[in-house]
C-alpha positions as CSV (number, residue, x, y, z in Angstrom):
1,X,26.1,-22.2,1.5
2,X,22.8,-20.9,0.1
3,X,19.6,-22.7,0.8
4,X,17.4,-23.7,-2.1
5,X,14.3,-23.2,0.0
6,X,12.2,-20.2,-1.0
7,X,11.4,-18.2,2.1
8,X,8.0,-16.5,2.1
9,X,8.2,-12.7,1.8
10,X,5.9,-12.7,4.9
11,X,8.6,-14.4,7.0
12,X,9.0,-12.5,10.3
13,X,11.4,-12.7,13.2
14,X,9.2,-13.5,16.2
15,X,9.7,-13.2,20.0
16,X,7.4,-12.9,23.0
17,X,4.5,-10.8,21.7
18,X,6.4,-9.2,18.9
19,X,7.2,-9.8,15.2
20,X,9.6,-8.1,12.9
21,X,9.2,-8.2,9.2
22,X,12.4,-8.7,7.1
23,X,13.9,-7.0,4.0
24,X,14.0,-8.9,0.7
25,X,16.5,-11.8,0.8
26,X,17.9,-13.6,-2.2
27,X,15.7,-16.6,-1.7
28,X,12.5,-14.8,-0.8
29,X,9.4,-14.2,-3.0
30,X,6.9,-11.3,-2.7
31,X,3.4,-12.0,-1.6
32,X,1.9,-11.0,-5.0
33,X,4.6,-12.6,-7.1
34,X,3.3,-15.1,-9.7
35,X,4.4,-18.7,-9.1
36,X,7.8,-19.4,-10.8
37,X,8.4,-15.7,-11.7
38,X,11.7,-14.0,-11.0
39,X,11.9,-12.0,-7.9
40,X,10.9,-8.4,-8.8
41,X,10.4,-6.0,-5.9
42,X,7.2,-3.9,-5.9
43,X,7.0,-0.2,-6.4
44,X,6.6,2.0,-3.3
45,X,5.3,5.6,-3.3
46,X,6.3,8.2,-0.8
47,X,5.4,11.9,-0.4
48,X,7.2,14.4,1.8
49,X,5.9,17.9,2.3
50,X,7.2,21.4,3.2
51,X,5.0,24.5,3.5
52,X,5.4,28.0,2.2
53,X,7.2,27.4,-1.0
54,X,10.9,28.2,-1.8
55,X,13.2,31.0,-2.7
56,X,12.8,30.4,-6.4
57,X,16.1,31.7,-7.7
58,X,17.9,29.4,-5.2
59,X,15.8,26.4,-6.0
60,X,15.5,26.2,-9.8
61,X,18.6,25.2,-11.7
62,X,19.9,27.8,-14.1
63,X,20.9,25.4,-16.8
64,X,19.8,21.8,-17.4
65,X,23.3,20.9,-18.6
66,X,24.9,21.9,-15.2
67,X,22.1,20.5,-13.1
68,X,24.1,17.5,-11.8
69,X,27.4,19.2,-11.3
70,X,26.4,22.6,-10.0
71,X,23.0,22.5,-8.4
72,X,21.6,25.7,-6.8
73,X,21.8,26.2,-3.0
74,X,18.6,24.6,-1.9
75,X,19.3,21.4,-4.0
76,X,22.9,21.0,-2.9
77,X,22.1,18.4,-0.1
78,X,20.8,16.1,-2.9
79,X,23.9,16.4,-5.1
80,X,25.3,12.9,-4.4
81,X,22.0,11.4,-5.6
82,X,20.8,14.0,-8.2
83,X,21.3,11.4,-10.9
84,X,18.5,9.6,-9.1
85,X,16.2,12.6,-9.2
86,X,14.0,14.7,-11.4
87,X,13.3,18.4,-11.0
88,X,10.5,19.9,-13.0
89,X,9.6,23.6,-13.5
90,X,6.2,24.5,-14.8
91,X,3.8,22.4,-12.6
92,X,1.0,24.7,-11.6
93,X,-1.2,24.4,-8.6
94,X,-5.0,24.3,-8.2
95,X,-6.6,27.7,-8.9
96,X,-8.0,28.8,-5.5
97,X,-10.8,31.2,-6.5
98,X,-13.3,31.8,-4.8
99,X,-11.2,30.9,-1.7
100,X,-8.4,33.5,-2.5
101,X,-8.1,34.4,1.2
102,X,-7.1,30.9,2.3
103,X,-3.7,30.2,0.8
104,X,-2.4,28.3,3.9
105,X,-5.6,26.2,4.3
106,X,-5.2,25.2,0.7
107,X,-1.5,24.6,0.2
108,X,-1.5,21.3,2.1
109,X,-5.1,20.1,1.5
110,X,-4.8,20.5,-2.3
111,X,-1.3,19.0,-2.5
112,X,-2.3,15.3,-3.0
113,X,-5.9,15.9,-3.9
114,X,-5.3,18.5,-6.7
115,X,-8.8,19.6,-5.8
116,X,-10.3,22.7,-4.2
117,X,-12.5,22.2,-1.1
118,X,-16.2,22.6,-1.6
119,X,-16.7,26.3,-1.2
120,X,-20.4,25.7,-0.4
121,X,-19.6,23.6,2.6
122,X,-16.7,25.4,4.1
123,X,-17.1,24.4,7.8
124,X,-16.9,20.6,7.1
125,X,-14.3,18.6,5.2
126,X,-15.5,18.0,1.6
127,X,-12.6,17.7,-0.9
128,X,-11.5,14.5,-2.7
129,X,-9.7,11.3,-2.1
130,X,-5.9,12.0,-2.1
131,X,-3.4,10.4,-4.5
132,X,-1.7,8.4,-1.7
133,X,-5.0,6.8,-0.8
134,X,-5.8,6.0,-4.4
135,X,-2.5,4.2,-4.3
136,X,-3.3,2.6,-1.0
137,X,-6.5,1.2,-2.3
138,X,-4.6,-0.5,-5.0
139,X,-1.4,-1.6,-3.2
140,X,-2.7,-2.0,0.4
141,X,-4.0,-5.5,-0.1
142,X,-0.4,-6.8,-0.3
143,X,0.8,-5.2,3.0
144,X,-0.1,-5.2,6.7
145,X,-0.7,-1.4,6.5
146,X,-2.4,0.1,3.4
147,X,-0.5,3.3,4.0
148,X,1.6,5.1,6.6
149,X,0.9,8.7,7.5
150,X,3.7,10.6,9.5
151,X,4.1,14.2,10.6
152,X,6.5,16.3,12.5
153,X,3.9,18.7,14.0
154,X,0.7,17.9,15.9
155,X,-2.3,18.4,13.5
156,X,-3.9,20.9,15.7
157,X,-3.4,24.3,13.9
158,X,-6.5,26.4,13.9
159,X,-7.2,29.5,11.8
160,X,-10.3,30.9,10.2
161,X,-9.2,31.5,6.5
162,X,-12.4,31.9,4.4
163,X,-14.3,29.9,7.1
164,X,-12.6,26.6,6.1
165,X,-12.5,23.6,8.4
166,X,-9.4,23.5,10.5
167,X,-8.5,20.0,9.1
168,X,-7.5,21.6,5.8
169,X,-4.5,23.3,7.5
170,X,-2.7,20.1,8.6
171,X,-3.9,17.1,6.6
172,X,-2.8,16.0,3.2
173,X,-4.2,12.4,3.2
174,X,-7.9,11.9,2.6
175,X,-9.4,8.4,2.5
176,X,-12.5,9.9,0.9
177,X,-13.9,13.4,0.3
178,X,-15.0,13.7,3.9
179,X,-12.3,11.6,5.7
180,X,-9.0,13.3,6.6
181,X,-6.4,10.7,7.8
182,X,-4.5,11.6,11.0
183,X,-0.7,11.4,10.9
184,X,1.5,9.8,13.6
185,X,4.0,12.2,15.2
186,X,5.4,9.8,17.8
187,X,8.4,7.8,16.4
188,X,8.1,5.3,19.3
189,X,4.5,4.4,18.2
190,X,5.7,4.0,14.6
191,X,8.5,1.7,15.7
192,X,6.1,-0.4,17.7
193,X,4.0,-0.8,14.6
194,X,7.0,-2.0,12.8
195,X,7.4,-4.7,15.4
196,X,3.7,-5.5,15.4
197,X,3.6,-5.7,19.2
198,X,0.8,-7.8,20.6
199,X,2.0,-8.3,24.2
200,X,-0.8,-8.1,26.8
201,X,-0.4,-6.2,30.0
202,X,-1.5,-7.3,33.4
203,X,-5.1,-6.0,32.8
204,X,-5.3,-7.6,29.4
205,X,-4.4,-4.3,27.7
206,X,-1.7,-3.9,25.1
207,X,1.7,-3.3,26.6
208,X,2.7,0.3,26.4
209,X,5.3,1.4,23.8
210,X,7.6,2.5,26.6
211,X,7.4,-1.0,28.2
212,X,8.2,-2.6,24.8
213,X,11.2,-0.3,24.1
214,X,12.5,-0.5,27.7
215,X,12.7,-4.3,27.2
216,X,14.3,-3.8,23.8
217,X,12.0,-5.2,21.2
218,X,14.9,-6.4,19.1
219,X,16.2,-8.5,21.9
220,X,12.9,-10.4,21.9
221,X,13.4,-11.5,18.3
222,X,17.2,-12.2,18.2
223,X,16.6,-15.9,18.9
224,X,14.6,-16.2,15.8
225,X,17.2,-14.3,13.9
226,X,19.9,-16.8,14.9
227,X,17.7,-19.7,13.7
228,X,17.0,-18.0,10.4
229,X,20.6,-17.0,9.8
230,X,21.6,-20.7,9.5
231,X,19.3,-21.1,6.5
232,X,20.6,-18.0,4.6
233,X,23.3,-17.5,2.0
234,X,26.4,-15.5,3.1
235,X,25.0,-12.5,1.2
236,X,21.7,-12.7,2.9
237,X,23.4,-13.2,6.3
238,X,25.2,-9.9,5.7
239,X,21.9,-8.2,4.7
240,X,20.2,-9.6,7.8
241,X,23.0,-8.3,10.1
242,X,22.9,-4.9,8.4
243,X,19.2,-4.7,8.8
244,X,19.2,-5.6,12.5
245,X,21.9,-3.1,13.1
246,X,19.7,-0.4,11.4
247,X,16.7,-1.3,13.5
248,X,18.8,-1.2,16.7
249,X,20.2,2.2,15.7
250,X,16.8,3.6,15.2
251,X,15.6,2.1,18.5
252,X,18.5,3.6,20.4
253,X,18.0,7.1,18.8
254,X,14.3,7.1,19.7
255,X,15.2,6.1,23.3
256,X,17.9,8.8,23.6
257,X,15.5,11.5,22.3
258,X,12.9,10.5,24.8
259,X,15.4,10.1,27.7
260,X,16.5,13.7,27.1
261,X,12.8,14.8,27.3
262,X,12.4,13.0,30.6
263,X,15.6,14.5,32.0
264,X,14.5,18.0,30.9
265,X,11.1,17.6,32.5
266,X,12.6,16.5,35.8
267,X,15.1,19.4,35.7
268,X,12.3,21.9,35.1
269,X,10.6,20.5,38.2
270,X,13.9,20.7,40.1
271,X,14.1,17.0,40.6
272,X,17.6,15.6,40.8
273,X,18.5,12.9,38.4
274,X,21.2,10.3,38.7
275,X,23.2,11.9,35.9
276,X,23.1,15.5,37.2
277,X,24.5,17.0,40.3
278,X,22.6,20.0,41.8
279,X,25.4,22.4,40.9
280,X,25.3,21.4,37.2
281,X,23.4,23.4,34.6
282,X,20.0,21.9,33.8
283,X,20.0,19.9,30.5
284,X,18.5,21.8,27.6
285,X,14.8,21.1,27.0
286,X,14.5,19.0,23.8
287,X,10.9,19.2,22.7
288,X,9.7,17.0,19.9
289,X,9.0,18.2,17.4
290,X,9.7,21.9,18.3
291,X,13.1,21.6,19.9
292,X,16.7,22.5,18.8
293,X,17.2,19.1,17.1
294,X,14.4,19.0,14.6
295,X,16.8,17.3,12.2
296,X,17.4,14.5,14.6
297,X,13.6,13.9,15.0
298,X,13.0,14.2,11.2
299,X,15.8,11.7,10.4
300,X,14.4,9.2,12.8
301,X,11.0,9.5,11.1
302,X,12.7,9.1,7.7
303,X,14.5,6.0,8.9
304,X,11.2,4.5,10.1
305,X,9.7,5.3,6.6
306,X,12.7,3.5,5.1
307,X,12.2,0.5,7.4
308,X,8.5,0.3,6.6
309,X,9.3,0.2,2.9
310,X,12.2,-2.2,3.3
311,X,10.1,-4.7,5.3
312,X,7.1,-4.3,3.1
313,X,5.0,-3.1,6.0
314,X,3.5,-0.6,3.6
315,X,4.1,0.5,0.0
316,X,2.6,4.0,0.4
317,X,3.6,6.7,2.8
318,X,3.2,10.5,3.5
319,X,5.4,12.6,5.7
320,X,4.3,16.2,6.6
321,X,7.6,17.7,7.5
322,X,5.9,20.8,9.0
323,X,2.7,22.6,8.8
324,X,1.8,26.3,8.2
325,X,2.5,28.8,10.9
326,X,4.2,28.4,14.3
327,X,7.3,26.5,13.1
328,X,10.8,27.7,13.8
329,X,14.3,26.1,13.3
330,X,16.5,27.2,16.1
331,X,19.3,24.8,15.1
332,X,19.8,27.0,12.0
333,X,20.9,29.8,14.3
334,X,17.8,32.1,14.3
335,X,14.4,32.0,16.1
336,X,12.2,33.4,13.3
337,X,9.1,31.5,12.5
338,X,9.0,30.0,9.0
339,X,5.8,31.6,8.0
340,X,6.6,35.1,9.1
341,X,10.0,35.2,7.5
342,X,8.6,34.1,4.1
343,X,6.9,37.5,3.9
344,X,10.4,38.9,3.3
345,X,9.6,41.7,0.9
346,X,12.9,40.9,-0.7
347,X,14.9,41.9,2.4
348,X,18.2,40.0,1.9
349,X,18.5,38.9,5.5
350,X,15.1,37.3,5.5
351,X,15.5,35.8,2.1
352,X,18.7,34.1,3.3
353,X,16.8,32.7,6.3
354,X,14.1,31.3,4.1
355,X,16.6,29.7,1.8
356,X,18.3,28.1,4.8
357,X,15.0,26.7,5.9
358,X,14.3,25.4,2.4
359,X,17.8,23.8,2.3
360,X,17.3,22.2,5.7
361,X,14.0,20.6,4.6
362,X,15.5,19.3,1.4
363,X,18.5,17.9,3.4
364,X,16.0,15.8,5.4
365,X,14.5,14.4,2.2
366,X,18.1,13.9,0.9
367,X,18.9,11.9,4.1
368,X,16.1,9.5,3.3
369,X,16.8,9.2,-0.4
370,X,20.5,8.5,0.3
371,X,19.6,5.9,2.8
372,X,17.3,4.2,0.3
373,X,20.0,4.4,-2.4
374,X,22.5,2.6,-0.1
375,X,20.3,-0.4,0.5
376,X,20.5,-3.3,-1.9
377,X,17.2,-4.8,-3.1
378,X,16.8,-7.3,-5.9
379,X,19.1,-6.4,-8.7
380,X,19.4,-2.8,-7.6
381,X,18.6,-0.6,-4.6
382,X,15.6,0.1,-2.6
383,X,15.4,3.6,-4.2
384,X,15.3,2.0,-7.6
385,X,12.0,0.5,-6.6
386,X,10.5,3.7,-5.1
387,X,9.0,6.9,-6.3
388,X,9.6,9.6,-3.7
389,X,8.0,13.0,-4.2
390,X,9.1,16.1,-2.2
391,X,7.4,19.4,-2.6
392,X,5.3,22.3,-1.4
393,X,1.8,23.6,-2.0
394,X,3.0,27.1,-2.7
395,X,5.7,28.3,-5.1
396,X,6.5,31.4,-3.2
397,X,5.5,32.2,0.4
398,X,6.0,35.9,-0.1
399,X,3.4,36.3,-2.8
400,X,1.5,33.0,-2.3
401,X,2.2,32.2,-5.9
402,X,1.2,28.8,-7.3
403,X,2.3,28.9,-11.0
404,X,5.5,26.8,-10.6
405,X,5.2,24.5,-7.6
406,X,8.5,23.1,-6.5
407,X,8.7,19.3,-6.9
408,X,11.6,16.8,-6.6
409,X,11.0,13.2,-7.7
410,X,13.6,10.7,-6.5
411,X,13.8,7.0,-7.5
412,X,13.2,5.2,-10.8
413,X,10.0,3.5,-10.0
414,X,11.3,0.1,-11.1
415,X,12.5,1.7,-14.4
416,X,9.4,3.7,-15.2
417,X,11.0,7.1,-14.6
418,X,14.0,8.8,-16.4
419,X,15.9,10.5,-13.7
420,X,19.0,12.7,-13.5
421,X,17.4,15.6,-15.3
422,X,16.1,19.1,-14.8
423,X,13.1,19.8,-17.0
424,X,12.7,23.6,-17.2
425,X,9.5,23.9,-19.2
426,X,7.0,21.2,-18.2
427,X,3.5,22.2,-19.1
428,X,1.1,20.6,-16.7
429,X,-0.5,20.8,-13.3
430,X,-0.2,19.0,-10.0
431,X,-3.0,16.6,-10.9
432,X,-1.2,15.7,-14.1
433,X,2.0,14.9,-12.0
434,X,0.2,12.9,-9.4
435,X,-1.6,10.8,-12.0
436,X,1.6,10.2,-14.0
437,X,3.4,9.0,-10.9
438,X,0.6,6.6,-9.9
439,X,0.6,5.3,-13.5
440,X,4.3,4.7,-13.3
441,X,3.8,2.7,-10.1
442,X,1.3,0.5,-12.0
443,X,-1.8,1.9,-10.3
444,X,-4.8,1.9,-12.6
445,X,-6.8,5.2,-12.6
446,X,-10.5,5.2,-13.5
447,X,-10.6,9.0,-13.5
448,X,-8.3,12.0,-13.5
449,X,-6.8,13.1,-10.1
450,X,-8.4,16.5,-9.4
451,X,-7.6,19.0,-12.1
452,X,-5.5,16.6,-14.2
453,X,-6.0,16.5,-17.9
454,X,-3.1,14.5,-19.2
455,X,0.0,12.3,-18.5
456,X,3.4,14.0,-18.3
457,X,5.1,11.8,-20.8
458,X,8.4,13.7,-20.6
459,X,9.2,12.3,-17.2
460,X,8.5,8.7,-18.2
461,X,11.4,6.5,-19.3
462,X,11.3,5.5,-23.0
């Protein structure tokens, strides 16, 4: 039987030193919901990045009328949810003169800023606040974290293109013109933030993430879950059980990844482990994020992003899937580095490899989008209340072209976006797109984003 008591949206399951936020229940209200108003979930904004552009003829649909039923190779992982997506051709990037020799320093740094770094101060960061942080300034007051920045690769790449500061190669989020925001690459740390651990160690320090996971953080809050369950409707009980199962699954997958790392490290040092006899082959070395199972690592990070949105930990996120140079995808069956193979000079074998890398990265975005689409929220799904942007800061890695940057928008933004379409002739730039998406999320803009000049009205629902 459903309780008539309205549960605060800030209700958490609590245990010794930990607290776990909950997804939206039938009898919950949002923190910013006017008194007496119907429950309407907020809009979340997510941005997921891939470097080096795409194989254009395998990314752009050939015909808007067959976009949903016969997508090109790179978009095929999204086919089950293409009706929830927008693909737009014609979004141009920031003109990079006088920094023409720095395509890779600029592809990520301009992606959410739509602004060229200050060419007169190249050795220091001086660019612009990024779109995600504009959103965080507006939405962050309602959530524990104003924004969540994730990455697959350490943000340590160094190269001297046009004398530009190394931060430009690996950062897309800027709190202000001179403040690049670091991204978290450790899924264990992100999970710990979801549980808001505050447990003190013997010296008064915070308990380590390993300690928290070894004790199983979810176990610490299960007593609270049992108490809460008795106050919920049957539908909410089902949602709570489903949510706790999801958290447990993520927790176990993170623990399994890190256990394999420990086993591989011991094997490399010729230390016998309980699970391996001396005559057995050493376990393969799974490095995060450079190992054979990059997809496993990326999907865990995507799940953590979903949990952060579902529990209203944050309403703004970025995920840098990989950064320029030094990245390979051995699970695709070849060792070639992403950057080097993009300079394919139209050699079919190399083009095929780049297309597979593109499809792989889209499939990770598709994994997250499908997960969001499967989760009920309010009168629809979590995805219905999100605007998720996937894209790259280059159109073509072979020529470093920027005339038609690849973008996929998933989610309806609470009804603001008209999805299920391929728009082959959008006339606008990446600043226009970013400004339009923020406007659709209800974020007021007091100035254009970077090079923006207008709203892209063709993507907005009438």
